[in-house]
N, CA and C atoms of all chains as a GROMACS GRO file, in nm:
protein
  600
    1MET      N    1   0.104  -0.140  -0.012
    1MET     CA    2   0.018  -0.009   0.010
    1MET      C    3   0.078   0.131   0.012
    2ASP      N    4   0.075   0.221  -0.100
    2ASP     CA    5   0.160   0.331  -0.112
    2ASP      C    6   0.100   0.452  -0.012
    3LYS      N    7   0.173   0.556  -0.029
    3LYS     CA    8   0.114   0.653   0.080
    3LYS      C    9  -0.029   0.713   0.057
    4THR      N   10  -0.054   0.739  -0.064
    4THR     CA   11  -0.190   0.790  -0.115
    4THR      C   12  -0.286   0.694  -0.065
    5GLN      N   13  -0.254   0.562  -0.074
    5GLN     CA   14  -0.364   0.471  -0.058
    5GLN      C   15  -0.377   0.460   0.094
    6LYS      N   16  -0.245   0.474   0.190
    6LYS     CA   17  -0.276   0.448   0.335
    6LYS      C   18  -0.368   0.587   0.378
    7VAL      N   19  -0.321   0.708   0.317
    7VAL     CA   20  -0.408   0.828   0.345
    7VAL      C   21  -0.566   0.842   0.339
    8ILE      N   22  -0.589   0.776   0.190
    8ILE     CA   23  -0.747   0.742   0.154
    8ILE      C   24  -0.788   0.640   0.287
    9ALA      N   25  -0.728   0.524   0.310
    9ALA     CA   26  -0.806   0.451   0.429
    9ALA      C   27  -0.808   0.538   0.559
   10VAL      N   28  -0.693   0.590   0.603
   10VAL     CA   29  -0.725   0.673   0.713
   10VAL      C   30  -0.822   0.768   0.712
   11LEU      N   31  -0.851   0.826   0.600
   11LEU     CA   32  -0.970   0.940   0.595
   11LEU      C   33  -1.086   0.875   0.602
   12ALA      N   34  -1.076   0.752   0.542
   12ALA     CA   35  -1.195   0.683   0.520
   12ALA      C   36  -1.268   0.636   0.694
   13PHE      N   37  -1.147   0.593   0.754
   13PHE     CA   38  -1.181   0.536   0.893
   13PHE      C   39  -1.207   0.671   0.959
   14LEU      N   40  -1.146   0.779   0.975
   14LEU     CA   41  -1.192   0.895   1.022
   14LEU      C   42  -1.324   0.953   0.998
   15VAL      N   43  -1.372   0.960   0.881
   15VAL     CA   44  -1.493   0.973   0.842
   15VAL      C   45  -1.612   0.869   0.918
   16PHE      N   46  -1.573   0.760   0.915
   16PHE     CA   47  -1.665   0.671   0.993
   16PHE      C   48  -1.676   0.692   1.141
   17LEU      N   49  -1.525   0.743   1.212
   17LEU     CA   50  -1.535   0.757   1.359
   17LEU      C   51  -1.618   0.885   1.374
   18SER      N   52  -1.624   0.989   1.278
   18SER     CA   53  -1.656   1.110   1.293
   18SER      C   54  -1.813   1.090   1.297
   19ILE      N   55  -1.856   0.998   1.197
   19ILE     CA   56  -2.009   1.015   1.210
   19ILE      C   57  -2.093   0.925   1.305
   20ALA      N   58  -1.996   0.798   1.351
   20ALA     CA   59  -2.058   0.719   1.415
   20ALA      C   60  -2.026   0.776   1.552
   21GLY      N   61  -1.937   0.849   1.591
   21GLY     CA   62  -1.919   0.928   1.710
   21GLY      C   63  -2.034   1.031   1.754
   22PHE      N   64  -2.051   1.099   1.655
   22PHE     CA   65  -2.161   1.204   1.637
   22PHE      C   66  -2.280   1.136   1.658
   23SER      N   67  -2.313   1.017   1.594
   23SER     CA   68  -2.459   0.967   1.628
   23SER      C   69  -2.448   0.908   1.776
   24LEU      N   70  -2.358   0.888   1.806
   24LEU     CA   71  -2.347   0.823   1.955
   24LEU      C   72  -2.340   0.928   2.048
   25TYR      N   73  -2.301   1.030   2.034
   25TYR     CA   74  -2.319   1.156   2.129
   25TYR      C   75  -2.450   1.218   2.116
   26LYS      N   76  -2.514   1.249   2.004
   26LYS     CA   77  -2.652   1.258   2.000
   26LYS      C   78  -2.732   1.189   2.094
   27TRP      N   79  -2.730   1.042   2.071
   27TRP     CA   80  -2.788   0.936   2.133
   27TRP      C   81  -2.801   0.938   2.313
   28ILE      N   82  -2.651   0.973   2.348
   28ILE     CA   83  -2.632   0.952   2.468
   28ILE      C   84  -2.673   1.127   2.528
   29ARG      N   85  -2.653   1.220   2.468
   29ARG     CA   86  -2.677   1.348   2.502
   29ARG      C   87  -2.808   1.369   2.517
   30PHE      N   88  -2.877   1.344   2.399
   30PHE     CA   89  -3.006   1.412   2.368
   30PHE      C   90  -3.089   1.296   2.373
   31GLY      N   91  -3.065   1.196   2.349
   31GLY     CA   92  -3.154   1.038   2.356
   31GLY      C   93  -3.231   1.024   2.223
   32THR      N   94  -3.193   1.117   2.147
   32THR     CA   95  -3.237   1.083   1.974
   32THR      C   96  -3.134   0.968   1.903
   33ILE      N   97  -3.207   0.883   1.841
   33ILE     CA   98  -3.105   0.790   1.742
   33ILE      C   99  -3.147   0.853   1.611
   34ASP      N  100  -3.023   0.865   1.547
   34ASP     CA  101  -3.031   0.916   1.400
   34ASP      C  102  -3.009   0.810   1.300
   35ALA      N  103  -3.126   0.780   1.243
   35ALA     CA  104  -3.123   0.650   1.146
   35ALA      C  105  -3.014   0.686   1.035
   36GLY      N  106  -3.020   0.798   1.015
   36GLY     CA  107  -2.922   0.844   0.888
   36GLY      C  108  -2.777   0.860   0.906
   37GLY      N  109  -2.756   0.872   1.051
   37GLY     CA  110  -2.618   0.885   1.080
   37GLY      C  111  -2.550   0.712   1.102
   38ILE      N  112  -2.638   0.652   1.151
   38ILE     CA  113  -2.611   0.515   1.154
   38ILE      C  114  -2.563   0.440   1.050
   39PHE      N  115  -2.654   0.439   0.935
   39PHE     CA  116  -2.661   0.414   0.808
   39PHE      C  117  -2.543   0.474   0.714
   40LEU      N  118  -2.524   0.606   0.748
   40LEU     CA  119  -2.381   0.653   0.669
   40LEU      C  120  -2.258   0.591   0.743
   41SER      N  121  -2.270   0.572   0.864
   41SER     CA  122  -2.169   0.505   0.951
   41SER      C  123  -2.102   0.374   0.883
   42PHE      N  124  -2.212   0.301   0.841
   42PHE     CA  125  -2.195   0.182   0.788
   42PHE      C  126  -2.138   0.178   0.669
   43VAL      N  127  -2.187   0.288   0.584
   43VAL     CA  128  -2.156   0.318   0.430
   43VAL      C  129  -1.965   0.355   0.444
   44ALA      N  130  -1.958   0.443   0.538
   44ALA     CA  131  -1.793   0.466   0.547
   44ALA      C  132  -1.729   0.339   0.580
   45LEU      N  133  -1.793   0.259   0.688
   45LEU     CA  134  -1.708   0.119   0.730
   45LEU      C  135  -1.691   0.028   0.631
   46SER      N  136  -1.796   0.050   0.535
   46SER     CA  137  -1.786  -0.041   0.417
   46SER      C  138  -1.661  -0.022   0.294
   47TYR      N  139  -1.675   0.180   0.285
   47TYR     CA  140  -1.584   0.199   0.216
   47TYR      C  141  -1.419   0.175   0.248
   48PHE      N  142  -1.404   0.189   0.390
   48PHE     CA  143  -1.287   0.158   0.457
   48PHE      C  144  -1.240   0.044   0.444
   49PHE      N  145  -1.318  -0.084   0.445
   49PHE     CA  146  -1.283  -0.215   0.434
   49PHE      C  147  -1.233  -0.266   0.290
   50ASN      N  148  -1.349  -0.216   0.194
   50ASN     CA  149  -1.296  -0.227   0.055
   50ASN      C  150  -1.199  -0.166   0.013
   51TRP      N  151  -1.165  -0.047   0.072
   51TRP     CA  152  -1.025   0.007  -0.006
   51TRP      C  153  -0.912  -0.082   0.055
   52LEU      N  154  -0.955  -0.110   0.187
   52LEU     CA  155  -0.825  -0.201   0.258
   52LEU      C  156  -0.762  -0.316   0.187
   53LYS      N  157  -0.901  -0.385   0.135
   53LYS     CA  158  -0.866  -0.524   0.072
   53LYS      C  159  -0.865  -0.511  -0.082
   54TRP      N  160  -0.935  -0.421  -0.133
   54TRP     CA  161  -0.937  -0.419  -0.296
   54TRP      C  162  -0.878  -0.281  -0.369
   55ARG      N  163  -0.839  -0.193  -0.269
   55ARG     CA  164  -0.808  -0.075  -0.323
   55ARG      C  165  -0.895  -0.020  -0.432
   56ASP      N  166  -1.043  -0.063  -0.358
   56ASP     CA  167  -1.152   0.016  -0.448
   56ASP      C  168  -1.270   0.034  -0.350
   57HIS      N  169  -1.345   0.155  -0.378
   57HIS     CA  170  -1.428   0.162  -0.273
   57HIS      C  171  -1.563   0.094  -0.268
   58GLN      N  172  -1.580   0.014  -0.373
   58GLN     CA  173  -1.678  -0.052  -0.424
   58GLN      C  174  -1.670  -0.189  -0.416
   59GLY      N  175  -1.522  -0.216  -0.395
   59GLY     CA  176  -1.485  -0.367  -0.377
   59GLY      C  177  -1.466  -0.432  -0.522
   60GLY      N  178  -1.481  -0.366  -0.636
   60GLY     CA  179  -1.470  -0.423  -0.760
   60GLY      C  180  -1.311  -0.412  -0.812
   61GLY      N  181  -1.284  -0.359  -0.926
   61GLY     CA  182  -1.162  -0.369  -0.972
   61GLY      C  183  -1.120  -0.512  -1.049
   62GLU      N  184  -0.993  -0.490  -1.066
   62GLU     CA  185  -0.947  -0.656  -1.155
   62GLU      C  186  -0.927  -0.745  -1.038
   63LYS      N  187  -0.972  -0.861  -1.065
   63LYS     CA  188  -0.974  -0.978  -0.963
   63LYS      C  189  -0.901  -1.100  -1.040
   64ASP      N  190  -0.783  -1.162  -0.958
   64ASP     CA  191  -0.743  -1.279  -1.026
   64ASP      C  192  -0.811  -1.413  -0.953
   65GLU      N  193  -0.778  -1.540  -0.962
   65GLU     CA  194  -0.841  -1.648  -0.941
   65GLU      C  195  -0.868  -1.661  -0.781
   66LEU      N  196  -0.740  -1.632  -0.722
   66LEU     CA  197  -0.756  -1.631  -0.563
   66LEU      C  198  -0.847  -1.511  -0.505
   67ASP      N  199  -0.845  -1.413  -0.572
   67ASP     CA  200  -0.941  -1.290  -0.512
   67ASP      C  201  -1.093  -1.350  -0.530
   68ARG      N  202  -1.098  -1.397  -0.644
   68ARG     CA  203  -1.264  -1.461  -0.644
   68ARG      C  204  -1.294  -1.565  -0.575
   69HIS      N  205  -1.182  -1.650  -0.524
   69HIS     CA  206  -1.204  -1.752  -0.431
   69HIS      C  207  -1.237  -1.693  -0.273
   70ILE      N  208  -1.163  -1.556  -0.272
   70ILE     CA  209  -1.176  -1.498  -0.146
   70ILE      C  210  -1.327  -1.441  -0.137
   71GLU      N  211  -1.358  -1.390  -0.247
   71GLU     CA  212  -1.478  -1.321  -0.269
   71GLU      C  213  -1.602  -1.432  -0.225
   72THR      N  214  -1.591  -1.530  -0.269
   72THR     CA  215  -1.678  -1.633  -0.288
   72THR      C  216  -1.690  -1.692  -0.129
   73GLN      N  217  -1.597  -1.735  -0.099
   73GLN     CA  218  -1.596  -1.789   0.049
   73GLN      C  219  -1.652  -1.670   0.142
   74SER      N  220  -1.591  -1.553   0.116
   74SER     CA  221  -1.641  -1.457   0.215
   74SER      C  222  -1.785  -1.432   0.229
   75ALA      N  223  -1.856  -1.456   0.110
   75ALA     CA  224  -1.992  -1.404   0.076
   75ALA      C  225  -2.059  -1.536   0.176
   76LYS      N  226  -2.021  -1.653   0.130
   76LYS     CA  227  -2.069  -1.747   0.212
   76LYS      C  228  -2.073  -1.743   0.361
   77ILE      N  229  -1.951  -1.720   0.409
   77ILE     CA  230  -1.923  -1.687   0.574
   77ILE      C  231  -1.999  -1.577   0.612
   78GLY      N  232  -1.986  -1.487   0.542
   78GLY     CA  233  -2.064  -1.345   0.560
   78GLY      C  234  -2.232  -1.379   0.580
   79TYR      N  235  -2.282  -1.447   0.512
   79TYR     CA  236  -2.416  -1.478   0.511
   79TYR      C  237  -2.465  -1.536   0.645
   80TYR      N  238  -2.384  -1.634   0.680
   80TYR     CA  239  -2.414  -1.708   0.839
   80TYR      C  240  -2.372  -1.604   0.941
   81VAL      N  241  -2.280  -1.521   0.902
   81VAL     CA  242  -2.269  -1.394   1.015
   81VAL      C  243  -2.372  -1.320   1.049
   82LEU      N  244  -2.428  -1.296   0.911
   82LEU     CA  245  -2.558  -1.200   0.946
   82LEU      C  246  -2.656  -1.241   0.944
   83MET      N  247  -2.664  -1.387   0.958
   83MET     CA  248  -2.798  -1.453   1.004
   83MET      C  249  -2.789  -1.448   1.168
   84ILE      N  250  -2.650  -1.466   1.215
   84ILE     CA  251  -2.630  -1.481   1.366
   84ILE      C  252  -2.662  -1.340   1.440
   85LEU      N  253  -2.615  -1.223   1.362
   85LEU     CA  254  -2.612  -1.095   1.385
   85LEU      C  255  -2.756  -1.060   1.400
   86SER      N  256  -2.844  -1.096   1.276
   86SER     CA  257  -2.976  -1.047   1.297
   86SER      C  258  -3.059  -1.103   1.392
   87GLY      N  259  -3.013  -1.240   1.393
   87GLY     CA  260  -3.099  -1.335   1.540
   87GLY      C  261  -3.069  -1.221   1.671
   88LEU      N  262  -2.930  -1.217   1.692
   88LEU     CA  263  -2.881  -1.136   1.822
   88LEU      C  264  -2.945  -1.021   1.836
   89ILE      N  265  -2.972  -0.926   1.710
   89ILE     CA  266  -3.024  -0.803   1.729
   89ILE      C  267  -3.156  -0.802   1.777
   90LEU      N  268  -3.255  -0.885   1.705
   90LEU     CA  269  -3.361  -0.922   1.735
   90LEU      C  270  -3.399  -0.968   1.904
   91PHE      N  271  -3.336  -1.060   1.945
   91PHE     CA  272  -3.359  -1.095   2.080
   91PHE      C  273  -3.282  -0.987   2.166
   92ILE      N  274  -3.181  -0.906   2.158
   92ILE     CA  275  -3.099  -0.812   2.230
   92ILE      C  276  -3.207  -0.680   2.247
   93SER      N  277  -3.259  -0.645   2.108
   93SER     CA  278  -3.351  -0.521   2.093
   93SER      C  279  -3.475  -0.561   2.169
   94GLU      N  280  -3.529  -0.695   2.130
   94GLU     CA  281  -3.669  -0.712   2.202
   94GLU      C  282  -3.675  -0.728   2.384
   95GLY      N  283  -3.524  -0.771   2.408
   95GLY     CA  284  -3.507  -0.799   2.543
   95GLY      C  285  -3.585  -0.906   2.585
   96THR      N  286  -3.603  -1.007   2.496
   96THR     CA  287  -3.661  -1.157   2.556
   96THR      C  288  -3.588  -1.264   2.448
   97GLY      N  289  -3.590  -1.383   2.466
   97GLY     CA  290  -3.580  -1.501   2.396
   97GLY      C  291  -3.675  -1.558   2.381
   98ASN      N  292  -3.814  -1.518   2.391
   98ASN     CA  293  -3.930  -1.615   2.377
   98ASN      C  294  -3.985  -1.561   2.260
   99PHE      N  295  -3.992  -1.615   2.154
   99PHE     CA  296  -4.079  -1.536   2.007
   99PHE      C  297  -4.229  -1.493   2.050
  100ASN      N  298  -4.277  -1.555   2.142
  100ASN     CA  299  -4.434  -1.513   2.170
  100ASN      C  300  -4.416  -1.390   2.219
  101GLU      N  301  -4.319  -1.309   2.289
  101GLU     CA  302  -4.325  -1.205   2.356
  101GLU      C  303  -4.252  -1.086   2.258
  102ILE      N  304  -4.214  -1.110   2.150
  102ILE     CA  305  -4.175  -1.027   2.042
  102ILE      C  306  -4.287  -0.962   1.994
  103ASP      N  307  -4.245  -0.826   1.961
  103ASP     CA  308  -4.339  -0.740   1.905
  103ASP      C  309  -4.323  -0.692   1.741
  104ASN      N  310  -4.169  -0.677   1.743
  104ASN     CA  311  -4.096  -0.639   1.636
  104ASN      C  312  -4.113  -0.737   1.514
  105TYR      N  313  -4.238  -0.736   1.444
  105TYR     CA  314  -4.260  -0.842   1.336
  105TYR      C  315  -4.170  -0.855   1.231
  106PRO      N  316  -4.177  -0.720   1.141
  106PRO     CA  317  -4.059  -0.731   1.044
  106PRO      C  318  -3.953  -0.793   1.076
  107LEU      N  319  -3.875  -0.782   1.196
  107LEU     CA  320  -3.738  -0.799   1.208
  107LEU      C  321  -3.752  -0.941   1.244
  108VAL      N  322  -3.833  -1.011   1.293
  108VAL     CA  323  -3.874  -1.164   1.300
  108VAL      C  324  -3.868  -1.223   1.166
  109ILE      N  325  -3.956  -1.146   1.074
  109ILE     CA  326  -3.944  -1.179   0.921
  109ILE      C  327  -3.784  -1.210   0.851
  110VAL      N  328  -3.729  -1.075   0.882
  110VAL     CA  329  -3.581  -1.082   0.838
  110VAL      C  330  -3.508  -1.185   0.887
  111VAL      N  331  -3.530  -1.232   1.004
  111VAL     CA  332  -3.465  -1.336   1.059
  111VAL      C  333  -3.496  -1.461   0.994
  112GLY      N  334  -3.629  -1.483   1.002
  112GLY     CA  335  -3.702  -1.614   0.917
  112GLY      C  336  -3.626  -1.579   0.763
  113LEU      N  337  -3.620  -1.482   0.709
  113LEU     CA  338  -3.588  -1.495   0.546
  113LEU      C  339  -3.428  -1.517   0.564
  114THR      N  340  -3.342  -1.493   0.657
  114THR     CA  341  -3.188  -1.530   0.632
  114THR      C  342  -3.206  -1.698   0.665
  115LEU      N  343  -3.306  -1.775   0.730
  115LEU     CA  344  -3.289  -1.909   0.721
  115LEU      C  345  -3.323  -1.988   0.582
  116VAL      N  346  -3.431  -1.887   0.520
  116VAL     CA  347  -3.457  -1.960   0.367
  116VAL      C  348  -3.410  -1.915   0.233
  117THR      N  349  -3.347  -1.808   0.275
  117THR     CA  350  -3.262  -1.752   0.138
  117THR      C  351  -3.207  -1.867   0.061
  118VAL      N  352  -3.076  -1.902   0.151
  118VAL     CA  353  -2.979  -1.993   0.066
  118VAL      C  354  -3.075  -2.128   0.038
  119PRO      N  355  -3.137  -2.216   0.114
  119PRO     CA  356  -3.219  -2.312   0.040
  119PRO      C  357  -3.279  -2.271  -0.085
  120ILE      N  358  -3.364  -2.156  -0.080
  120ILE     CA  359  -3.431  -2.141  -0.175
  120ILE      C  360  -3.352  -2.095  -0.316
  121THR      N  361  -3.258  -2.013  -0.300
  121THR     CA  362  -3.153  -1.971  -0.393
  121THR      C  363  -3.093  -2.099  -0.448
  122GLU      N  364  -3.054  -2.184  -0.370
  122GLU     CA  365  -2.968  -2.314  -0.408
  122GLU      C  366  -3.064  -2.400  -0.520
  123PHE      N  367  -3.182  -2.400  -0.457
  123PHE     CA  368  -3.307  -2.479  -0.563
  123PHE      C  369  -3.315  -2.429  -0.696
  124ILE      N  370  -3.332  -2.287  -0.670
  124ILE     CA  371  -3.343  -2.248  -0.824
  124ILE      C  372  -3.233  -2.230  -0.880
  125TYR      N  373  -3.093  -2.216  -0.832
  125TYR     CA  374  -2.984  -2.226  -0.916
  125TYR      C  375  -2.958  -2.345  -0.957
  126ALA      N  376  -2.983  -2.467  -0.874
  126ALA     CA  377  -2.942  -2.602  -0.938
  126ALA      C  378  -3.017  -2.634  -1.064
  127LYS      N  379  -3.158  -2.560  -1.090
  127LYS     CA  380  -3.232  -2.583  -1.219
  127LYS      C  381  -3.127  -2.539  -1.342
  128LYS      N  382  -3.057  -2.462  -1.314
  128LYS     CA  383  -2.982  -2.437  -1.427
  128LYS      C  384  -2.877  -2.521  -1.484
  129PHE      N  385  -2.865  -2.648  -1.409
  129PHE     CA  386  -2.780  -2.746  -1.439
  129PHE      C  387  -2.829  -2.889  -1.481
  130LYS      N  388  -2.994  -2.850  -1.480
  130LYS     CA  389  -3.070  -2.993  -1.520
  130LYS      C  390  -3.069  -2.994  -1.640
  131MET      N  391  -0.397  -3.014  -0.197
  131MET     CA  392  -0.298  -3.076  -0.294
  131MET      C  393  -0.143  -3.029  -0.281
  132LYS      N  394  -0.034  -3.122  -0.237
  132LYS     CA  395   0.070  -3.077  -0.244
  132LYS      C  396   0.152  -3.033  -0.390
  133ASN      N  397   0.228  -2.935  -0.386
  133ASN     CA  398   0.286  -2.915  -0.538
  133ASN      C  399   0.445  -2.907  -0.512
  134ARG      N  400   0.526  -2.888  -0.616
  134ARG     CA  401   0.657  -2.876  -0.628
  134ARG      C  402   0.668  -2.761  -0.707
  135ILE      N  403   0.589  -2.666  -0.714
  135ILE     CA  404   0.606  -2.520  -0.791
  135ILE      C  405   0.728  -2.439  -0.750
  136LYS      N  406   0.751  -2.457  -0.604
  136LYS     CA  407   0.871  -2.352  -0.567
  136LYS      C  408   1.004  -2.432  -0.636
  137GLU      N  409   1.017  -2.584  -0.609
  137GLU     CA  410   1.137  -2.637  -0.663
  137GLU      C  411   1.139  -2.594  -0.817
  138TYR      N  412   1.053  -2.592  -0.884
  138TYR     CA  413   1.066  -2.590  -1.047
  138TYR      C  414   1.100  -2.435  -1.088
  139ARG      N  415   1.035  -2.358  -0.982
  139ARG     CA  416   1.037  -2.236  -1.032
  139ARG      C  417   1.176  -2.173  -0.996
  140GLU      N  418   1.246  -2.240  -0.870
  140GLU     CA  419   1.371  -2.193  -0.833
  140GLU      C  420   1.450  -2.262  -0.921
  141LYS      N  421   1.414  -2.392  -1.025
  141LYS     CA  422   1.510  -2.424  -1.121
  141LYS      C  423   1.513  -2.350  -1.219
  142CYS      N  424   1.421  -2.256  -1.257
  142CYS     CA  425   1.386  -2.171  -1.374
  142CYS      C  426   1.430  -2.045  -1.369
  143ASN      N  427   1.469  -2.011  -1.207
  143ASN     CA  428   1.534  -1.875  -1.184
  143ASN      C  429   1.427  -1.753  -1.184
  144LEU      N  430   1.324  -1.820  -1.159
  144LEU     CA  431   1.200  -1.722  -1.169
  144LEU      C  432   1.160  -1.686  -1.015
  145SER      N  433   1.135  -1.543  -0.973
  145SER     CA  434   1.074  -1.521  -0.855
  145SER      C  435   0.916  -1.528  -0.851
  146GLN      N  436   0.852  -1.518  -0.763
  146GLN     CA  437   0.696  -1.544  -0.737
  146GLN      C  438   0.657  -1.453  -0.825
  147GLY      N  439   0.701  -1.325  -0.827
  147GLY     CA  440   0.648  -1.214  -0.897
  147GLY      C  441   0.650  -1.216  -1.038
  148LYS      N  442   0.756  -1.257  -1.087
  148LYS     CA  443   0.788  -1.288  -1.246
  148LYS      C  444   0.653  -1.421  -1.299
  149LEU      N  445   0.671  -1.527  -1.204
  149LEU     CA  446   0.595  -1.623  -1.243
  149LEU      C  447   0.434  -1.594  -1.246
  150ALA      N  448   0.406  -1.506  -1.140
  150ALA     CA  449   0.266  -1.435  -1.146
  150ALA      C  450   0.236  -1.367  -1.236
  151ASP      N  451   0.327  -1.304  -1.318
  151ASP     CA  452   0.311  -1.208  -1.400
  151ASP      C  453   0.299  -1.289  -1.525
  152LYS      N  454   0.389  -1.395  -1.549
  152LYS     CA  455   0.357  -1.483  -1.673
  152LYS      C  456   0.239  -1.572  -1.670
  153CYS      N  457   0.183  -1.568  -1.550
  153CYS     CA  458   0.032  -1.674  -1.522
  153CYS      C  459  -0.065  -1.554  -1.530
  154SER      N  460  -0.049  -1.435  -1.535
  154SER     CA  461  -0.168  -1.319  -1.511
  154SER      C  462  -0.258  -1.353  -1.389
  155VAL      N  463  -0.165  -1.347  -1.275
  155VAL     CA  464  -0.219  -1.364  -1.153
  155VAL      C  465  -0.140  -1.279  -1.045
  156SER      N  466  -0.175  -1.270  -0.923
  156SER     CA  467  -0.131  -1.199  -0.854
  156SER      C  468   0.004  -1.257  -0.792
  157ARG      N  469   0.088  -1.208  -0.714
  157ARG     CA  470   0.215  -1.263  -0.643
  157ARG      C  471   0.132  -1.358  -0.515
  158GLN      N  472   0.054  -1.276  -0.466
  158GLN     CA  473   0.003  -1.352  -0.332
  158GLN      C  474  -0.075  -1.471  -0.381
  159THR      N  475  -0.121  -1.499  -0.506
  159THR     CA  476  -0.179  -1.625  -0.535
  159THR      C  477  -0.095  -1.728  -0.582
  160ILE      N  478   0.042  -1.706  -0.639
  160ILE     CA  479   0.130  -1.793  -0.624
  160ILE      C  480   0.182  -1.829  -0.485
  161ASN      N  481   0.209  -1.743  -0.404
  161ASN     CA  482   0.239  -1.764  -0.271
  161ASN      C  483   0.168  -1.854  -0.198
  162ALA      N  484   0.032  -1.839  -0.217
  162ALA     CA  485  -0.069  -1.924  -0.166
  162ALA      C  486  -0.082  -2.067  -0.198
  163ILE      N  487  -0.061  -2.077  -0.329
  163ILE     CA  488  -0.039  -2.206  -0.397
  163ILE      C  489   0.068  -2.308  -0.353
  164GLU      N  490   0.196  -2.210  -0.347
  164GLU     CA  491   0.339  -2.289  -0.293
  164GLU      C  492   0.326  -2.334  -0.173
  165ASN      N  493   0.221  -2.236  -0.060
  165ASN     CA  494   0.219  -2.256   0.058
  165ASN      C  495   0.098  -2.380   0.094
  166ASN      N  496   0.063  -2.425   0.001
  166ASN     CA  497  -0.053  -2.506   0.007
  166ASN      C  498  -0.171  -2.451   0.083
  167LYS      N  499  -0.203  -2.325   0.069
  167LYS     CA  500  -0.319  -2.266   0.122
  167LYS      C  501  -0.433  -2.268   0.013
  168TYR      N  502  -0.376  -2.265  -0.078
  168TYR     CA  503  -0.492  -2.263  -0.217
  168TYR      C  504  -0.450  -2.348  -0.307
  169ASP      N  505  -0.560  -2.432  -0.350
  169ASP     CA  506  -0.561  -2.536  -0.460
  169ASP      C  507  -0.606  -2.466  -0.610
  170PRO      N  508  -0.533  -2.438  -0.726
  170PRO     CA  509  -0.557  -2.364  -0.813
  170PRO      C  510  -0.652  -2.458  -0.920
  171SER      N  511  -0.687  -2.357  -0.978
  171SER     CA  512  -0.799  -2.428  -1.080
  171SER      C  513  -0.739  -2.534  -1.183
  172LEU      N  514  -0.795  -2.593  -1.255
  172LEU     CA  515  -0.708  -2.660  -1.348
  172LEU      C  516  -0.650  -2.602  -1.466
  173GLN      N  517  -0.721  -2.468  -1.490
  173GLN     CA  518  -0.656  -2.398  -1.607
  173GLN      C  519  -0.519  -2.309  -1.541
  174LEU      N  520  -0.540  -2.268  -1.408
  174LEU     CA  521  -0.402  -2.215  -1.382
  174LEU      C  522  -0.315  -2.323  -1.347
  175GLY      N  523  -0.355  -2.435  -1.294
  175GLY     CA  524  -0.248  -2.515  -1.309
  175GLY      C  525  -0.172  -2.555  -1.419
  176PHE      N  526  -0.238  -2.573  -1.530
  176PHE     CA  527  -0.203  -2.578  -1.654
  176PHE      C  528  -0.104  -2.452  -1.682
  177ASP      N  529  -0.157  -2.345  -1.656
  177ASP     CA  530  -0.070  -2.214  -1.683
  177ASP      C  531   0.051  -2.208  -1.633
  178ILE      N  532   0.047  -2.252  -1.487
  178ILE     CA  533   0.164  -2.251  -1.409
  178ILE      C  534   0.282  -2.365  -1.482
  179ALA      N  535   0.215  -2.470  -1.508
  179ALA     CA  536   0.290  -2.582  -1.530
  179ALA      C  537   0.370  -2.551  -1.677
  180LYS      N  538   0.289  -2.477  -1.755
  180LYS     CA  539   0.346  -2.454  -1.899
  180LYS      C  540   0.464  -2.333  -1.899
  181CYS      N  541   0.437  -2.220  -1.779
  181CYS     CA  542   0.532  -2.154  -1.767
  181CYS      C  543   0.656  -2.221  -1.712
  182LEU      N  544   0.658  -2.301  -1.632
  182LEU     CA  545   0.762  -2.369  -1.561
  182LEU      C  546   0.830  -2.508  -1.661
  183GLY      N  547   0.774  -2.519  -1.771
  183GLY     CA  548   0.795  -2.614  -1.871
  183GLY      C  549   0.796  -2.737  -1.807
  184VAL      N  550   0.679  -2.767  -1.745
  184VAL     CA  551   0.680  -2.940  -1.695
  184VAL      C  552   0.550  -2.968  -1.689
  185GLY      N  553   0.538  -3.119  -1.688
  185GLY     CA  554   0.380  -3.158  -1.690
  185GLY      C  555   0.307  -3.135  -1.567
  186MET      N  556   0.155  -3.145  -1.560
  186MET     CA  557   0.078  -3.120  -1.453
  186MET      C  558   0.106  -3.218  -1.346
  187GLU      N  559   0.142  -3.361  -1.401
  187GLU     CA  560   0.182  -3.470  -1.308
  187GLU      C  561   0.296  -3.452  -1.241
  188GLU      N  562   0.402  -3.390  -1.293
  188GLU     CA  563   0.520  -3.351  -1.235
  188GLU      C  564   0.526  -3.239  -1.078
  189LEU      N  565   0.416  -3.152  -1.143
  189LEU     CA  566   0.409  -3.033  -1.044
  189LEU      C  567   0.319  -3.075  -0.939
  190PHE      N  568   0.224  -3.130  -0.944
  190PHE     CA  569   0.108  -3.132  -0.862
  190PHE      C  570   0.129  -3.319  -0.807
  191ILE      N  571   0.101  -3.329  -0.666
  191ILE     CA  572   0.134  -3.426  -0.595
  191ILE      C  573  -0.008  -3.470  -0.533
  192SER      N  574  -0.095  -3.575  -0.585
  192SER     CA  575  -0.210  -3.609  -0.543
  192SER      C  576  -0.217  -3.658  -0.398
  193GLY      N  577  -0.317  -3.686  -0.325
  193GLY     CA  578  -0.332  -3.734  -0.213
  193GLY      C  579  -0.260  -3.809  -0.132
  194ASN      N  580  -0.199  -3.918  -0.208
  194ASN     CA  581  -0.130  -4.032  -0.160
  194ASN      C  582   0.034  -3.996  -0.138
  195GLY      N  583   0.046  -3.864  -0.129
  195GLY     CA  584   0.191  -3.800  -0.102
  195GLY      C  585   0.280  -3.793  -0.248
  196GLY      N  586   0.206  -3.827  -0.347
  196GLY     CA  587   0.321  -3.826  -0.463
  196GLY      C  588   0.364  -3.958  -0.485
  197LYS      N  589   0.335  -4.071  -0.393
  197LYS     CA  590   0.415  -4.206  -0.429
  197LYS      C  591   0.355  -4.280  -0.532
  198ARG      N  592   0.426  -4.319  -0.626
  198ARG     CA  593   0.378  -4.372  -0.735
  198ARG      C  594   0.383  -4.535  -0.731
  199ASN      N  595   0.276  -4.607  -0.789
  199ASN     CA  596   0.278  -4.734  -0.773
  199ASN      C  597   0.391  -4.796  -0.882
  200GLY      N  598   0.462  -4.923  -0.840
  200GLY     CA  599   0.542  -4.985  -0.922
  200GLY      C  600   0.705  -4.929  -0.910
   0.00000   0.00000   0.00000
């Protein structure tokens, strides 16, 4: 990584810290949750990690065989990480482990969708090879 | 899958970077293959073998540790 690339990475991380820090400050100081700030901080964090790995803020660019392998494996692992995180967010935000006490139905549907997305996609994609 | 890429590469006086350039991949890819962290595709295996001037069967050692019958 050359000097310019390092500067861009540091800037991206500083932007993330600024937005996330400001959102956190507003939450603690005024009790308001800024959805825009939360979303933008995730955009900045995504920019930072894409830049670190691919030297491209969108994760694109020229890739060789190993890069594509890393991408594929990361997509698989990332899916299961997302599944666990969405479940954790549901149970922590609702403050219960009992499904009958949960009121956030959209989030329950999202967690449920994480369970069926891969089997359905595999079923449809397998038809391509029949 | 084990391989003898490093051995043949050094015989050809090629660095990992030069072999990578010849095969149109990154140096990290060649390094990962040499260290058995990544098994290359058949196409890349053929490309590496061609660049090193050896056959695939010489370069890559199958699961039995490369021992041949007879």
